[in-house]
Structure formats: C-alpha cells, structure tokens
C-alpha positions in Angstrom: 92.5 120.4 113.2 95.0 121.0 110.5 94.6 119.3 107.1 97.3 117.1 105.7 98.0 119.9 103.1 98.5 122.4 106.0 100.8 120.0 107.7 102.8 119.6 104.5 103.2 123.3 104.1 104.3 123.6 107.7 106.9 120.8 107.2 108.3 122.5 104.1 108.4 125.9 105.8 110.1 124.7 109.0 112.3 121.9 107.7 112.9 123.0 104.1 112.7 121.0 100.8 111.8 117.3 101.2 111.1 114.1 99.2 107.7 112.6 99.0 108.4 109.6 101.2 109.9 111.8 104.0 106.8 114.0 103.9 104.5 111.0 104.0 106.3 109.5 107.0 106.3 112.8 108.9 102.5 113.0 108.5 101.9 109.3 109.1 100.1 108.9 105.7 100.9 106.7 102.7 103.1 107.9 99.9 100.2 107.9 97.5 98.1 110.0 99.8 101.0 112.5 100.2 101.3 112.7 96.4 97.6 113.6 96.1 98.0 116.4 98.6 101.2 117.6 97.0 99.6 117.7 93.5 96.8 119.8 94.9 99.3 122.2 96.4 101.1 122.4 93.1 97.8 123.3 91.3 97.2 126.0 93.9 100.7 127.4 93.2 101.9 126.9 96.7 104.7 124.3 96.1 106.9 123.2 93.3 109.3 120.3 92.8 112.6 119.6 91.3 114.1 116.3 90.1 117.2 115.0 92.0 119.2 112.0 90.8 120.8 109.8 93.4 122.6 107.0 91.8 120.8 104.6 89.5 117.1 104.6 89.0 114.4 107.2 88.7 115.1 110.7 89.8 113.3 111.7 93.1 111.1 114.7 93.5 112.1 117.2 96.1 109.3 119.5 97.1 109.7 123.1 98.1 107.5 126.2 98.9 107.0 128.7 96.2 107.2 132.5 96.8 103.4 132.6 96.9 103.5 130.2 99.9 106.3 132.1 101.6 104.2 135.2 101.7 
C-alpha cells in the first residue's frame, strides 16, 4: 500500500504543481494532514513551494517536485 507521501509525489509528478487543498482532496485526507506530509517531503528535499496571490487574502502555496524527486 502506498503512503500518503508517495501518493502526493505521484500526484505532483503526473498532474504538475498543486495547491494544498487540491492535494488533500485528491488523497481524501484533511488539509492539515496533507500539510504534515508536505512539510516532511520538504524536509526530505523532494518538494518545494511557491507563493501565488489570487486576489485578496493570503497567498496560496503551490507545491512542486524538486530536481531530486524528478530523478
């Protein structure tokens, strides 16, 4: 069985960069659970994020694979 982290990596590899909520919904987990997995993947150097502004409010994080994860 694949872990949520493996499934996140697969989503980012096959569908490209994504926001936290979209990843959580694709995996059927809460936003907070997705964030925990995402932060672990950042610590492992497998993903990174950029901030994207969409209108008013906080910028949203968009997650993407690093070169290390692409290899």
